[in-house]
C-alpha positions as a printed Julia matrix, in Angstrom:
322×3 Matrix{Float64}:
 -37.69  -27.65  73.77
 -39.68  -26.08  76.95
 -40.51  -23.35  74.73
 -42.08  -25.36  72.27
 -43.76  -27.44  74.5
 -45.66  -24.13  76.33
 -46.4   -23.06  72.7
 -47.98  -26.25  72.18
 -50.26  -26.66  75.59
 -51.67  -22.88  74.56
 -52.06  -24.32  70.99
 -54.12  -27.17  72.29
 -55.94  -25.16  74.72
 -56.96  -22.84  72.12
 -57.91  -25.5   69.75
 -60.09  -27.24  72.37
 -61.89  -24.31  73.07
 -62.99  -23.38  69.43
 -66.87  -23.59  69.54
 -67.46  -24.59  72.98
 -67.7   -21.59  75.47
 -69.74  -21.2   78.27
 -73.04  -22.64  78.47
 -73.29  -23.92  74.91
 -72.43  -27.57  76.38
 -75.13  -27.86  78.8
 -73.34  -25.97  81.82
 -74.72  -23.93  84.47
 -74.24  -20.76  84.87
 -71.73  -21.15  87.87
 -69.71  -23.85  85.57
 -69.79  -21.44  83.01
 -67.86  -18.93  85.62
 -65.88  -22.02  86.85
 -64.43  -22.59  82.79
 -63.96  -19.01  82.32
 -61.99  -18.62  85.49
 -59.88  -21.79  84.85
 -59.13  -20.6   81.4
 -58.06  -16.98  82.71
 -55.89  -18.71  84.91
 -54.25  -21.34  83.12
 -53.35  -18.2   80.81
 -51.84  -16.13  83.72
 -49.61  -19.18  84.66
 -51.75  -20.15  88.1
 -51.65  -23.54  87.19
 -52.9   -24.76  90.97
 -55.77  -22.46  90.88
 -56.7   -23.46  87.11
 -56.54  -27.24  88.13
 -58.74  -26.7   91.2
 -61.49  -24.76  89.08
 -61.39  -27.67  86.42
 -61.7   -30.11  88.6
 -65.07  -28.81  90.08
 -66.42  -28.7   87.0
 -65.22  -31.93  85.84
 -66.74  -33.38  88.91
 -70.2   -32.52  87.67
 -69.19  -33.11  84.04
 -67.18  -36.22  84.63
 -67.88  -37.34  80.71
 -67.11  -34.07  79.09
 -63.49  -35.06  77.0
 -63.05  -31.52  75.91
 -62.73  -30.69  79.89
 -60.48  -33.49  80.5
 -58.25  -32.31  77.64
 -57.98  -28.68  79.0
 -56.98  -30.09  82.5
 -54.66  -32.44  80.8
 -52.97  -29.19  79.03
 -52.49  -27.52  82.34
 -51.06  -30.78  84.37
 -48.63  -30.8   80.56
 -47.52  -26.99  81.63
 -46.54  -28.32  84.94
 -44.73  -30.87  83.96
 -46.62  -33.4   85.7
 -47.06  -36.05  82.24
 -48.39  -38.81  84.14
 -51.07  -36.83  85.13
 -51.45  -35.43  81.94
 -51.31  -38.67  79.97
 -54.1   -39.9   82.03
 -56.25  -37.15  81.55
 -56.01  -37.25  77.63
 -56.41  -41.19  77.7
 -59.79  -40.86  79.63
 -60.64  -37.9   77.24
 -59.76  -39.95  74.03
 -62.13  -43.09  75.68
 -64.78  -40.62  75.32
 -64.08  -38.98  71.93
 -61.58  -40.93  70.29
 -61.94  -38.64  66.67
 -60.57  -35.24  68.07
 -57.24  -34.69  66.34
 -56.04  -31.86  68.61
 -56.22  -34.47  71.85
 -53.95  -36.96  69.87
 -51.38  -33.94  69.09
 -51.25  -33.05  72.6
 -50.74  -36.43  73.89
 -48.05  -36.79  71.45
 -46.29  -33.47  72.73
 -46.41  -35.22  76.29
 -44.7   -38.1   74.9
 -42.53  -36.11  73.12
 -41.63  -34.22  76.19
 -41.03  -37.98  78.36
 -38.76  -38.72  74.95
 -41.13  -41.76  73.91
 -40.56  -40.41  70.32
 -42.22  -43.91  68.68
 -45.62  -43.31  70.78
 -45.36  -39.43  70.36
 -45.47  -40.2   66.28
 -48.09  -42.9   67.02
 -50.19  -40.17  68.01
 -49.6   -37.55  65.43
 -50.07  -40.08  62.76
 -53.55  -41.09  64.04
 -54.07  -36.85  64.56
 -53.39  -37.02  60.85
 -55.88  -39.32  59.96
 -58.69  -37.64  62.28
 -57.55  -33.87  60.29
 -55.47  -34.01  57.39
 -55.06  -30.52  57.32
 -54.29  -30.04  60.62
 -50.97  -27.65  60.12
 -49.95  -27.65  64.2
 -49.91  -31.57  64.1
 -47.73  -31.56  61.39
 -45.56  -28.97  62.75
 -45.11  -30.95  65.9
 -44.37  -34.33  64.36
 -41.66  -32.13  62.39
 -40.43  -31.15  65.44
 -40.27  -34.94  66.84
 -38.88  -35.99  63.3
 -35.89  -33.16  63.63
 -35.03  -34.33  67.65
 -34.84  -37.9   66.04
 -32.64  -36.91  63.0
 -35.07  -37.62  60.49
 -34.13  -33.85  59.05
 -35.66  -34.54  55.48
 -38.85  -35.89  56.93
 -38.7   -32.91  59.43
 -38.6   -30.31  56.3
 -41.65  -32.41  54.66
 -43.5   -31.56  57.32
 -42.89  -28.06  58.21
 -43.75  -27.82  54.73
 -46.92  -28.99  54.8
 -47.81  -26.88  58.22
 -46.89  -23.61  55.89
 -48.83  -25.32  53.27
 -52.13  -25.34  55.1
 -51.42  -22.23  57.36
 -48.78  -20.0   55.15
 -48.79  -17.6   58.14
 -47.21  -20.24  60.71
 -44.27  -18.24  61.63
 -42.82  -20.52  63.8
 -43.01  -23.49  61.1
 -40.63  -20.89  59.08
 -38.07  -20.84  61.9
 -37.99  -24.63  62.57
 -37.65  -25.32  59.23
 -34.98  -22.8   58.92
 -33.37  -24.6   61.93
 -33.48  -27.88  60.17
 -31.96  -26.23  57.0
 -29.07  -25.05  58.9
 -28.76  -29.09  59.96
 -28.44  -29.7   56.41
 -25.94  -26.99  56.0
 -28.59  -25.54  53.51
 -27.72  -21.8   54.95
 -29.31  -19.72  52.41
 -32.73  -21.7   52.38
 -32.56  -21.21  56.24
 -32.0   -17.51  55.75
 -34.74  -17.12  53.46
 -37.12  -19.22  56.21
 -36.43  -17.04  59.2
 -36.96  -13.9   56.72
 -40.04  -14.91  55.76
 -40.96  -15.84  59.67
 -39.61  -11.98  60.62
 -42.32  -10.46  57.57
 -45.1   -12.12  59.54
 -43.72  -11.35  63.54
 -41.29   -8.66  63.14
 -40.66   -9.03  67.22
 -39.54  -12.62  67.04
 -36.34  -12.0   68.65
 -35.49  -15.98  68.03
 -35.89  -15.51  64.62
 -33.15  -12.73  64.53
 -30.91  -14.99  66.44
 -31.15  -17.96  64.19
 -30.7   -15.72  61.28
 -27.73  -13.93  63.24
 -26.03  -17.36  63.54
 -26.14  -18.37  60.12
 -24.53  -15.09  58.97
 -21.97  -15.84  61.65
 -21.45  -19.36  59.95
 -20.92  -17.26  56.35
 -18.69  -15.07  57.91
 -20.76  -12.0   57.37
 -20.14  -10.37  60.6
 -22.18   -7.07  59.98
 -25.12   -8.72  58.91
 -24.51  -11.3   62.05
 -24.11   -8.02  64.62
 -27.18   -6.27  62.87
 -29.35   -9.38  63.72
 -28.09   -9.88  67.32
 -28.76   -6.56  67.8
 -32.37   -6.77  66.88
 -32.73  -10.21  68.82
 -31.77   -8.06  72.02
 -33.96   -5.24  71.16
 -36.91   -7.37  71.01
 -35.79   -9.07  74.28
 -33.47   -7.21  76.66
 -32.91  -10.29  78.84
 -31.9   -12.41  75.35
 -28.65  -13.77  77.28
 -27.56  -16.14  74.5
 -28.01  -13.37  72.2
 -25.22  -11.49  74.17
 -23.31  -14.45  74.28
 -23.07  -14.29  70.5
 -22.82  -11.18  69.78
 -19.76  -11.28  72.15
 -18.13  -13.75  70.34
 -18.76  -11.99  66.76
 -17.3    -8.98  68.2
 -14.12  -10.94  69.26
 -14.07  -11.78  65.57
 -14.0    -8.52  64.19
 -11.46   -6.66  67.41
 -13.99   -5.05  69.31
 -12.74   -6.59  72.41
 -14.26   -3.88  74.71
 -17.71   -4.66  73.43
 -17.23   -8.01  73.47
 -16.51   -8.11  77.45
 -19.44   -6.08  77.97
 -21.78   -8.4   76.31
 -20.38  -11.4   78.44
 -20.62   -9.01  81.37
 -24.4    -8.21  80.55
 -25.1   -12.42  79.75
 -23.6   -12.98  82.78
 -25.86  -10.83  84.84
 -28.82  -12.37  83.24
 -27.78  -15.88  83.82
 -24.79  -16.7   85.94
 -24.12  -19.95  83.9
 -22.43  -17.96  81.46
 -19.77  -16.87  83.67
 -17.96  -19.48  81.2
 -18.11  -16.92  78.68
 -15.45  -14.79  80.14
 -12.81  -17.87  79.88
 -13.64  -18.91  76.73
 -12.96  -15.14  75.85
  -9.85  -14.99  77.63
  -8.72  -17.87  75.46
  -9.32  -16.57  72.16
  -7.86  -13.12  73.24
  -4.52  -15.25  74.45
  -4.52  -17.19  71.2
  -4.53  -14.19  69.34
  -2.14  -12.15  70.95
  -4.13   -9.88  72.71
  -2.36   -9.82  76.11
  -4.17   -6.9   78.1
  -7.74   -8.01  77.17
  -6.93  -11.57  77.75
  -6.22  -10.87  81.21
  -8.78   -8.68  82.25
 -11.21  -11.36  80.8
  -9.71  -14.41  82.89
  -9.63  -11.99  85.91
 -13.38  -11.76  85.57
 -13.67  -15.26  85.1
 -11.74  -16.23  88.39
 -13.94  -13.6   90.08
 -17.16  -14.78  89.23
 -17.03  -18.64  88.45
 -18.21  -21.15  90.48
 -15.49  -23.7   91.96
 -18.18  -26.58  91.97
 -19.22  -26.51  88.38
 -15.9   -25.1   86.18
 -12.66  -26.26  88.87
 -11.29  -27.4   85.65
 -11.61  -23.9   83.86
 -10.81  -22.12  86.98
  -7.57  -24.31  87.22
  -6.65  -23.46  83.26
  -7.25  -19.8   83.91
  -5.39  -19.16  86.79
  -2.22  -21.12  84.9
  -3.03  -19.12  81.63
  -3.01  -15.83  83.8
  -0.01  -16.45  85.52
   1.69  -17.17  82.06
   0.32  -14.27  80.44
   1.45  -12.23  83.85
   5.2   -13.75  83.52
   5.27  -12.47  79.67
   4.86   -9.25  80.73
């Protein structure tokens, strides 16, 4: 969800900036430079500096709807949703016909869990600009979050009709097809996304999950390999690839993947416990002992107390049976 919201903010600022750069809106040279700096700060993730720059320009141009919307996008990226809403509201009071601002405010409502208001804003955005692919995309996301899967598919399809190169729309429509257990359609969508963006690690990851569901483990492993190649810090991909290695009895590689995932994110310590359970149930005692011992060594008693107790009991049982 957070990754999508970041996409939303970037799209919002890009759409707002079209045709409005520099002195074309009556800015002094100094204000034009401040605006350029504000946008650069935002792109670099320097949100406090971006807010300072935007606020200075807004003092000189308090009725500039686009400036208010751009500052709102920075607040949104910070997670300061109330401030973002305040600026979007001011912007729309000045210019009530800009589709991208309704879409952006809808994204804030969606992030806050207020899906009814989000949908209302997306619908208004559609009235302002019925061919805006991004609006259909984000309304589709809200439909998915509210389990209106058919409506989500319809909106993602509309987004693709208006922008056939919208790779993320293929990915997220594919995700809905998975929820509907329409696995071949999901694979087709992920494949289309990868044709547009061969470096999309998440598309490989999602397609690998579908291959795993279909028990096509060779293709699943190949896609997990590609997901990790695209993003060496993709911890979840290591965990899921490790699980497939367990299915095909490649236990050392499974443990190595769980180790890599844990090194990237300590929350994946639980993967060692699940690995131990699987190995114990399948009669692979030696590897089960290794997995349980590793879990006990790294698990936090504050968050994994129950699993630690189970792991110690299982380890004792395995060692007694030797």
